[in-house]
Legacy VTK file of the C-alpha trace (Angstrom):
# vtk DataFile Version 3.0
C-alpha trace
ASCII
DATASET POLYDATA
POINTS 586 float
-73.298 -37.417 68.542
-73.644 -37.118 65.036
-69.948 -36.983 63.343
-69.387 -33.927 61.027
-68.044 -34.722 57.723
-64.641 -32.997 57.575
-65.093 -32.421 53.683
-68.418 -31.440 54.226
-67.655 -29.121 57.035
-65.081 -27.364 54.738
-67.112 -27.629 51.683
-67.948 -23.941 50.947
-63.995 -23.386 51.593
-62.865 -25.866 48.994
-65.164 -24.298 46.311
-63.257 -21.388 46.895
-59.725 -22.610 46.667
-59.656 -22.785 42.825
-60.383 -18.761 42.998
-57.919 -18.134 45.693
-55.075 -20.082 43.964
-56.251 -18.175 41.141
-56.045 -14.919 42.476
-52.854 -15.735 44.249
-51.089 -16.856 40.737
-52.065 -13.250 39.732
-50.745 -11.596 42.776
-47.481 -13.581 42.146
-47.898 -12.685 38.223
-48.400 -9.016 39.185
-45.351 -8.624 41.632
-43.445 -10.081 38.779
-44.516 -7.366 36.288
-44.046 -4.831 39.163
-40.213 -5.930 39.666
-39.681 -6.113 35.782
-41.160 -2.751 35.518
-37.930 -1.561 38.491
-35.120 -2.952 36.790
-33.103 0.309 35.162
-32.898 1.117 32.016
-29.975 0.245 29.576
-28.298 2.188 26.531
-26.110 1.563 24.178
-25.028 3.578 21.326
-24.299 2.806 17.813
-21.144 4.632 17.599
-18.635 5.559 20.552
-16.445 8.273 18.809
-16.557 10.351 15.476
-14.536 13.385 13.800
-14.880 15.881 11.436
-14.417 19.444 9.719
-15.998 22.131 11.791
-19.415 22.709 10.211
-19.927 19.141 9.293
-22.323 16.908 11.332
-21.613 13.762 13.128
-24.045 11.584 14.103
-24.497 8.570 16.510
-27.930 6.289 17.643
-28.780 6.389 21.130
-31.029 2.999 21.785
-32.641 2.626 25.302
-34.449 -0.121 26.794
-36.522 0.998 29.585
-38.423 -2.048 30.761
-40.489 0.521 33.271
-40.849 2.929 30.678
-38.426 5.335 29.281
-38.788 9.140 30.692
-36.106 11.025 29.837
-32.504 11.348 28.168
-30.061 13.636 29.642
-27.310 14.733 27.736
-23.950 16.395 29.400
-21.572 18.084 26.905
-17.971 18.401 28.275
-19.955 17.483 31.905
-22.052 20.478 31.890
-26.068 20.090 31.025
-26.491 20.273 27.017
-30.101 19.077 26.427
-33.210 16.882 28.144
-35.054 14.439 25.452
-38.192 13.609 27.119
-40.721 10.343 26.268
-43.710 8.981 26.650
-43.147 5.867 28.536
-41.661 3.488 25.751
-40.145 0.816 26.613
-37.874 0.717 23.545
-36.515 4.204 21.806
-33.987 4.753 19.334
-32.732 8.590 19.474
-30.557 10.128 16.412
-27.735 12.047 17.611
-26.192 14.423 15.836
-23.922 17.398 16.757
-22.556 20.227 14.085
-18.809 20.523 14.949
-17.979 23.623 16.353
-14.635 25.828 15.281
-12.540 24.731 17.801
-8.871 24.144 17.597
-7.971 20.970 16.005
-7.801 18.374 17.768
-10.069 19.456 20.242
-12.210 16.345 21.732
-15.807 17.281 22.683
-17.243 14.360 24.614
-21.020 14.068 25.051
-22.514 11.388 28.067
-25.701 9.948 27.695
-28.158 8.525 30.403
-31.777 7.509 30.671
-34.189 7.320 33.148
-37.259 5.696 33.327
-40.548 6.501 35.339
-39.439 5.373 38.552
-36.734 7.999 38.304
-34.132 4.590 37.912
-31.000 5.490 36.081
-28.906 3.596 33.084
-25.077 3.921 33.104
-23.537 6.417 31.083
-22.383 6.202 27.440
-19.890 8.399 25.798
-19.656 10.003 22.561
-16.199 11.651 21.725
-16.029 13.940 19.072
-12.516 15.113 17.506
-11.979 17.869 15.831
-10.437 17.713 12.364
-8.643 19.739 9.920
-10.143 17.968 6.986
-13.496 16.345 6.139
-13.996 12.474 6.796
-15.419 10.690 4.543
-17.254 7.351 4.758
-16.524 4.700 2.958
-18.091 1.165 2.975
-19.390 -1.519 0.522
-17.404 -2.095 -3.049
-16.041 -0.113 -5.247
-17.216 -1.258 -8.948
-16.106 1.946 -11.399
-13.066 4.418 -11.078
-12.741 6.224 -7.939
-10.340 8.750 -6.693
-9.565 9.328 -3.169
-8.095 13.474 -2.786
-5.760 14.713 0.170
-7.710 17.140 1.331
-9.977 14.725 2.595
-9.867 11.894 5.186
-11.365 8.542 4.160
-12.762 5.930 6.901
-13.070 2.069 5.875
-16.488 0.766 7.351
-16.066 -3.407 7.821
-14.364 -4.637 4.374
-14.456 -2.134 1.778
-13.983 -4.277 -1.873
-12.294 -2.879 -4.827
-14.420 -5.287 -7.178
-13.141 -6.772 -10.809
-12.667 -3.819 -13.201
-12.830 -1.383 -9.995
-10.195 1.423 -9.880
-9.043 2.996 -6.399
-6.764 5.931 -7.185
-5.472 7.553 -4.116
-3.367 10.907 -4.558
0.070 11.444 -2.865
-0.704 12.640 0.579
-4.052 11.144 1.512
-4.965 9.802 4.946
-7.012 6.663 5.221
-8.415 5.022 8.350
-9.885 1.967 9.406
-12.997 1.491 11.389
-11.843 0.518 14.877
-15.455 -1.036 15.857
-15.691 -2.890 12.479
-12.064 -3.486 11.728
-12.405 -1.541 8.350
-10.298 -3.572 5.942
-9.295 -2.531 2.187
-9.751 -5.390 -0.259
-8.444 -5.332 -3.766
-9.960 -8.252 -5.345
-8.638 -10.162 -7.877
-9.546 -8.204 -11.132
-9.511 -4.851 -9.229
-6.885 -1.943 -9.031
-5.302 -0.164 -6.679
-3.251 3.087 -7.908
-2.276 4.398 -4.418
1.105 6.238 -5.973
2.466 8.344 -3.134
6.011 10.194 -2.863
9.090 10.484 -0.969
7.846 13.918 0.542
3.906 12.706 0.739
3.876 9.701 1.167
-0.422 7.931 1.735
-0.601 6.865 5.234
-3.174 4.198 6.305
-3.564 4.432 9.910
-5.564 4.050 12.706
-8.847 6.285 13.517
-7.762 6.854 17.424
-6.346 9.890 18.619
-2.574 10.298 19.880
-1.774 8.329 22.776
-4.569 5.782 22.189
-3.530 3.636 18.810
-2.658 0.282 19.306
-1.592 -2.952 17.198
-5.439 -4.223 15.776
-7.155 -0.409 15.375
-8.074 -1.633 11.947
-7.541 -4.534 9.796
-5.113 -3.524 6.931
-4.326 -3.663 3.106
-5.374 -6.557 1.487
-4.260 -7.512 -2.469
-5.336 -10.581 -4.417
-4.051 -11.014 -8.099
-4.208 -14.028 -10.306
-0.426 -15.183 -10.756
0.345 -18.728 -9.656
0.084 -20.238 -6.198
0.336 -24.085 -5.274
-3.258 -24.898 -3.752
-4.116 -25.716 -7.607
-6.022 -22.875 -8.364
-7.757 -20.240 -6.871
-8.054 -20.279 -3.282
-9.425 -17.867 -0.432
-6.909 -16.307 1.925
-7.160 -17.612 5.327
-9.671 -16.728 7.667
-12.642 -17.070 5.140
-13.310 -13.041 4.580
-13.920 -13.577 0.528
-10.412 -12.577 -0.531
-10.033 -15.260 -3.311
-6.755 -15.325 -5.210
-4.631 -17.611 -7.939
-4.672 -18.041 -11.794
-2.088 -18.639 -14.359
-0.925 -15.268 -14.945
2.576 -14.617 -13.223
2.649 -10.870 -14.625
-0.847 -9.710 -13.402
-1.520 -6.169 -12.738
-2.945 -5.167 -9.781
-1.622 -1.695 -9.549
0.864 0.375 -7.972
1.635 0.919 -4.098
4.375 3.279 -3.739
5.433 5.383 -0.775
2.584 4.012 1.237
2.481 3.862 5.345
0.564 1.092 6.911
0.177 1.399 10.948
-1.617 -0.148 13.687
-3.106 -2.855 11.360
-4.100 -6.377 12.084
-7.710 -8.297 12.509
-7.584 -11.681 14.055
-10.354 -14.119 11.758
-9.643 -17.293 13.447
-7.161 -18.828 15.406
-3.692 -18.270 13.639
-5.525 -17.158 10.649
-5.501 -13.569 10.430
-5.648 -10.130 8.361
-1.582 -8.953 8.187
-0.505 -5.402 7.580
-0.015 -6.229 3.921
-1.059 -9.565 3.033
-0.445 -10.408 -0.716
-2.566 -13.156 -2.407
-1.289 -14.292 -5.712
0.250 -11.237 -6.423
1.797 -10.427 -9.965
5.053 -8.991 -11.182
2.844 -6.634 -13.083
2.201 -5.188 -9.979
4.573 -2.382 -8.187
5.119 -2.483 -4.780
7.876 -0.662 -3.128
8.586 1.831 -0.608
5.959 0.412 2.026
6.312 1.049 5.828
4.338 -1.387 7.964
4.168 -0.789 11.385
2.921 -1.816 14.945
1.037 -4.176 13.082
-0.972 -7.184 15.410
0.041 -10.134 12.908
2.941 -10.047 9.872
4.040 -6.904 8.820
4.062 -8.533 4.784
2.725 -11.985 3.793
2.631 -13.447 0.876
0.835 -16.483 -0.280
2.048 -17.393 -3.499
2.561 -15.161 -6.359
5.163 -13.686 -8.297
5.402 -9.803 -7.172
8.661 -8.103 -6.898
9.687 -5.266 -4.482
12.221 -3.138 -3.545
12.495 -0.996 -0.137
10.175 -2.387 2.618
9.977 -1.747 6.317
8.372 -3.906 8.769
8.575 -1.985 11.915
7.922 -3.185 15.742
5.134 -5.483 14.540
3.817 -8.270 16.687
4.379 -11.655 14.729
6.377 -12.215 11.886
8.486 -9.588 9.503
8.461 -11.765 6.383
6.031 -14.459 6.153
6.138 -16.562 2.758
3.879 -19.014 1.755
2.340 -21.184 -1.286
4.751 -21.232 -3.993
5.443 -17.209 -3.609
8.740 -16.943 -5.948
9.050 -13.016 -6.504
12.384 -11.081 -5.535
12.755 -8.423 -2.719
15.818 -6.310 -2.467
17.084 -3.470 0.564
14.389 -4.738 3.109
14.698 -3.481 6.922
12.820 -4.868 9.749
13.104 -3.294 13.397
11.469 -4.924 16.583
10.129 -3.997 19.833
12.031 -5.623 22.850
7.978 -6.808 24.403
6.189 -7.033 20.960
5.974 -10.498 19.897
2.786 -12.673 19.197
1.672 -15.739 21.287
2.473 -18.090 18.198
6.058 -17.680 18.199
7.968 -14.656 16.222
10.248 -14.643 14.056
11.680 -12.236 11.567
11.557 -14.494 8.227
9.293 -17.931 8.292
9.102 -19.545 5.077
7.088 -22.526 4.088
6.227 -24.360 0.764
2.182 -24.846 2.451
0.965 -25.446 5.512
1.641 -29.482 4.673
5.445 -29.119 3.679
4.097 -30.820 0.501
5.943 -30.630 -2.327
2.884 -28.954 -3.916
4.616 -26.598 -7.136
5.210 -23.683 -7.863
7.510 -24.214 -4.784
8.118 -21.289 -2.709
10.985 -20.146 -3.461
11.655 -16.228 -3.128
14.991 -14.659 -3.176
15.605 -12.154 -1.102
18.589 -9.463 -0.606
20.025 -6.792 1.179
17.976 -6.974 4.241
18.735 -6.182 7.422
16.831 -7.524 10.723
17.511 -5.650 14.548
16.139 -7.714 16.602
14.390 -6.742 20.243
17.729 -7.858 22.172
20.447 -5.032 21.417
22.134 -6.031 24.737
22.236 -8.840 27.389
20.733 -6.572 30.064
17.261 -6.149 27.884
14.441 -8.084 28.603
12.669 -9.124 25.826
9.480 -11.310 25.155
9.664 -14.722 25.545
7.750 -15.728 22.424
10.655 -14.472 20.250
12.363 -17.084 18.438
14.688 -17.164 15.307
16.014 -14.461 13.033
14.817 -16.722 10.241
13.300 -19.745 10.516
12.833 -21.666 7.036
10.611 -24.996 7.329
8.122 -26.939 5.532
9.873 -27.794 1.992
10.155 -23.979 1.474
13.319 -22.988 -1.074
13.879 -19.443 -0.631
17.198 -17.562 -0.790
18.793 -14.822 1.278
21.699 -13.059 -0.220
23.920 -10.051 1.149
22.138 -9.730 4.605
22.566 -9.379 8.449
20.656 -10.791 10.956
21.039 -9.774 14.526
19.323 -9.445 18.116
17.495 -12.438 17.907
17.410 -15.384 20.616
18.808 -17.766 18.014
19.938 -16.759 14.628
19.214 -19.164 11.332
16.881 -22.316 12.025
16.447 -24.725 9.131
13.624 -26.211 10.634
13.063 -29.410 8.404
13.841 -33.052 7.777
15.631 -34.916 4.809
12.938 -34.409 2.143
11.908 -31.018 2.983
14.061 -27.618 3.568
17.027 -29.675 5.214
17.676 -31.510 2.152
17.112 -28.625 -0.031
19.657 -26.281 1.421
22.320 -29.482 1.309
21.469 -29.473 -2.099
22.134 -25.731 -2.625
18.278 -24.951 -3.740
17.807 -23.271 -0.695
21.144 -20.628 -0.506
22.019 -18.797 2.561
25.412 -16.508 0.897
26.733 -13.863 2.316
24.876 -13.788 5.337
26.503 -12.070 8.539
25.024 -13.211 12.137
25.692 -11.076 14.682
24.997 -11.468 18.500
23.621 -9.712 21.024
26.219 -6.893 22.845
28.033 -8.147 25.692
26.812 -12.107 25.691
30.319 -13.147 24.523
31.041 -16.508 22.406
28.465 -16.227 19.514
26.395 -13.881 20.828
22.944 -15.233 21.043
21.058 -15.261 24.335
17.926 -16.709 25.812
14.863 -14.732 25.928
14.168 -12.673 28.401
17.560 -13.121 30.524
18.347 -10.053 32.683
22.185 -9.723 34.056
22.665 -7.208 37.171
26.746 -7.585 38.539
27.704 -11.034 37.102
28.956 -12.829 35.036
31.381 -10.613 33.497
30.731 -9.283 30.014
31.644 -12.012 27.562
30.569 -15.206 30.523
28.501 -18.011 29.820
25.384 -17.497 32.377
24.762 -20.378 34.180
21.189 -21.032 34.396
20.168 -18.693 31.179
22.599 -20.384 28.233
22.942 -18.336 25.053
20.728 -19.752 21.870
22.286 -20.623 18.795
23.584 -19.090 15.706
22.615 -22.007 13.563
20.074 -24.677 14.478
18.542 -27.174 12.869
15.564 -30.058 13.021
15.566 -33.002 15.029
16.186 -34.627 11.560
18.130 -32.308 9.653
20.305 -34.952 7.274
23.144 -35.247 8.959
22.334 -32.333 12.308
23.887 -29.581 13.119
27.350 -30.236 11.613
25.794 -30.966 8.435
24.301 -27.251 8.359
27.165 -25.782 10.027
29.455 -27.139 7.407
27.720 -26.150 4.640
27.057 -22.862 6.230
30.803 -22.180 6.610
31.233 -23.236 2.714
34.399 -21.376 1.700
33.366 -18.741 -0.730
29.640 -18.594 0.509
31.240 -16.088 2.587
28.823 -15.996 5.413
29.942 -14.827 8.770
29.945 -14.467 12.748
29.961 -11.725 14.870
29.934 -11.354 18.564
27.848 -8.682 18.758
26.130 -6.141 15.862
28.034 -3.386 17.179
31.300 -5.266 15.367
29.420 -4.528 12.361
29.182 -0.567 12.710
25.418 -0.127 13.243
24.837 2.779 15.043
23.306 1.812 18.005
20.052 4.700 17.507
19.253 1.854 15.016
17.347 0.003 17.846
15.158 2.727 19.560
12.478 5.438 18.669
13.518 8.729 18.213
16.113 9.470 15.264
17.161 6.252 14.337
19.864 5.852 11.992
20.552 2.817 9.891
23.362 3.684 7.379
26.213 1.963 8.685
29.057 4.102 10.766
32.065 4.967 8.741
34.317 1.803 8.605
31.482 -0.185 8.790
32.456 -4.120 7.561
28.790 -3.633 5.760
29.737 -1.062 3.225
32.399 -2.899 0.978
31.807 -6.467 1.539
28.804 -7.474 -0.537
29.570 -10.293 -3.123
27.445 -11.378 -6.090
29.397 -13.630 -7.988
28.165 -16.675 -5.864
24.146 -15.262 -5.790
23.013 -17.580 -9.031
19.459 -16.657 -8.515
20.310 -12.920 -8.007
19.265 -12.105 -11.956
18.900 -8.523 -13.466
16.486 -7.303 -11.389
18.989 -7.107 -8.619
21.048 -3.752 -8.108
25.082 -5.439 -7.962
25.191 -2.828 -4.705
28.336 -3.160 -2.512
27.470 -3.081 1.005
25.739 -5.946 3.179
22.606 -5.495 4.168
19.841 -2.806 3.332
21.749 0.293 3.499
24.833 1.798 2.286
25.815 5.126 2.636
22.514 6.783 1.681
19.212 6.224 4.003
16.204 5.477 1.487
13.764 6.078 4.291
14.559 9.520 4.413
11.643 11.961 3.981
8.921 9.570 3.927
9.051 6.868 6.691
7.814 7.455 10.132
9.429 5.936 13.255
7.237 8.042 15.668
3.766 7.431 14.371
2.512 7.010 17.884
2.403 10.954 18.598
1.656 11.896 15.043
-1.730 14.507 14.518
-2.483 13.191 11.418
-5.795 15.554 10.362
LINES 1 587
586 0 1 2 3 4 5 6 7 8 9 10 11 12 13 14 15 16 17 18 19 20 21 22 23 24 25 26 27 28 29 30 31 32 33 34 35 36 37 38 39 40 41 42 43 44 45 46 47 48 49 50 51 52 53 54 55 56 57 58 59 60 61 62 63 64 65 66 67 68 69 70 71 72 73 74 75 76 77 78 79 80 81 82 83 84 85 86 87 88 89 90 91 92 93 94 95 96 97 98 99 100 101 102 103 104 105 106 107 108 109 110 111 112 113 114 115 116 117 118 119 120 121 122 123 124 125 126 127 128 129 130 131 132 133 134 135 136 137 138 139 140 141 142 143 144 145 146 147 148 149 150 151 152 153 154 155 156 157 158 159 160 161 162 163 164 165 166 167 168 169 170 171 172 173 174 175 176 177 178 179 180 181 182 183 184 185 186 187 188 189 190 191 192 193 194 195 196 197 198 199 200 201 202 203 204 205 206 207 208 209 210 211 212 213 214 215 216 217 218 219 220 221 222 223 224 225 226 227 228 229 230 231 232 233 234 235 236 237 238 239 240 241 242 243 244 245 246 247 248 249 250 251 252 253 254 255 256 257 258 259 260 261 262 263 264 265 266 267 268 269 270 271 272 273 274 275 276 277 278 279 280 281 282 283 284 285 286 287 288 289 290 291 292 293 294 295 296 297 298 299 300 301 302 303 304 305 306 307 308 309 310 311 312 313 314 315 316 317 318 319 320 321 322 323 324 325 326 327 328 329 330 331 332 333 334 335 336 337 338 339 340 341 342 343 344 345 346 347 348 349 350 351 352 353 354 355 356 357 358 359 360 361 362 363 364 365 366 367 368 369 370 371 372 373 374 375 376 377 378 379 380 381 382 383 384 385 386 387 388 389 390 391 392 393 394 395 396 397 398 399 400 401 402 403 404 405 406 407 408 409 410 411 412 413 414 415 416 417 418 419 420 421 422 423 424 425 426 427 428 429 430 431 432 433 434 435 436 437 438 439 440 441 442 443 444 445 446 447 448 449 450 451 452 453 454 455 456 457 458 459 460 461 462 463 464 465 466 467 468 469 470 471 472 473 474 475 476 477 478 479 480 481 482 483 484 485 486 487 488 489 490 491 492 493 494 495 496 497 498 499 500 501 502 503 504 505 506 507 508 509 510 511 512 513 514 515 516 517 518 519 520 521 522 523 524 525 526 527 528 529 530 531 532 533 534 535 536 537 538 539 540 541 542 543 544 545 546 547 548 549 550 551 552 553 554 555 556 557 558 559 560 561 562 563 564 565 566 567 568 569 570 571 572 573 574 575 576 577 578 579 580 581 582 583 584 585
């Protein structure tokens, strides 16, 4: 019997094997293609919200990506069918949606929902475009201001991205004007070196820069903030860029440089993190000169610092830091200006992960002796911390009423600090702020440190501690001891004893109080609603200020008789706002 060659027998089949494999590959490819075509479409909007006055148009771009080919776009208005747009199997579609705002009640929300359907009837997710009816026309602002422009109070202006007033540009803002920051692009107003802003509000008609979001939805960080850059000195050695690297340069040799006027202005819900520990603050000032006027400014609910100075010589009166997240008064890079009449009020749970203080002062990040030294003078400051009584829980990130460190040399006069876990902290070693304090270069005079109600002893309490029935008022809690009125760096020359001796020097008039109530501060000052910041009748704050021991307080300072920010007159009346979370602005 003849042996059959296996390969010879199946040779015809083998001849067809490449064809079969090729066909199989086509089959797999076809399946992959078919499976791809059945993927659901996706949809996105260029903007999720808009607002304008009746009769004006608002728009958003609807982008549809549909592997199976787009068939239609279904649009609902307030849940009711509004329109259907048909397509011809396009895999990528951009549809410009326009809505002419109807004559509805101001504040009315109109919601449009968009859903794409492909040729296989697969549906995308739903995207929402929210339109709010306003009382004023919305003007979109972006890019650069290089000439003289005026924003009027019969319109509302929305900042998109970084809006920059460039050298020789002048921005005039009328009293009563509302300015919004776009939330998606974190709208920020930057006054560059050589540019000018004249935001000259009035007590009856302040200028407000705030969140674009409606009542009930606003939160810190809704927009960038206000940045002013000047040509005054700083201690970086020349022109520097503000932290975060967003193109805001500052510095020079002119201490009298003039960036304009910012008066009777409220800044709300600002602050943008650029990099870790590098942010746009509510009001950021880089080397701003003393020719600039900045007074009657309220910084509320900021994501980072309320006021931060990077060098400069600008002077201020009447500043409010209200319920921000990080520091109230952050001083750096050789700021040497003067501030009189400042109020800071904190929310119990509103603190930053980096640790929140009211004052935080550095000469620079390295703590070097670079000049000009950070040597600002503050007088008549009232610091109302987050903890008004021992039962009030607060964020564990709260630290000190004042942390003075890294070779800073600021001075604080005729001021009151209360409500923090710790009071005054000189956080520097022999060659820095510690020695400067002992040598009288850093001066603390006529400062009243008051503790938390019902803590007893020195009155300061650990963050977050809550008492129930015990221990009795005034006793030390065994598992959560009180904080410190005074605190020093581990390498402070002579330790806490040396600091205490200096602080208590006769003639410096520094005082301790167990509770803010002992100072005659009204309890309403700690709460939302209608706080009263003027001291109660008979308060020790009203007539105990001293100026004969304040050598750095020159003629800029009014030699008032009261300690803290207020005497019998409330300078916040009429223009400040304590309930901006419920205000319908436009």
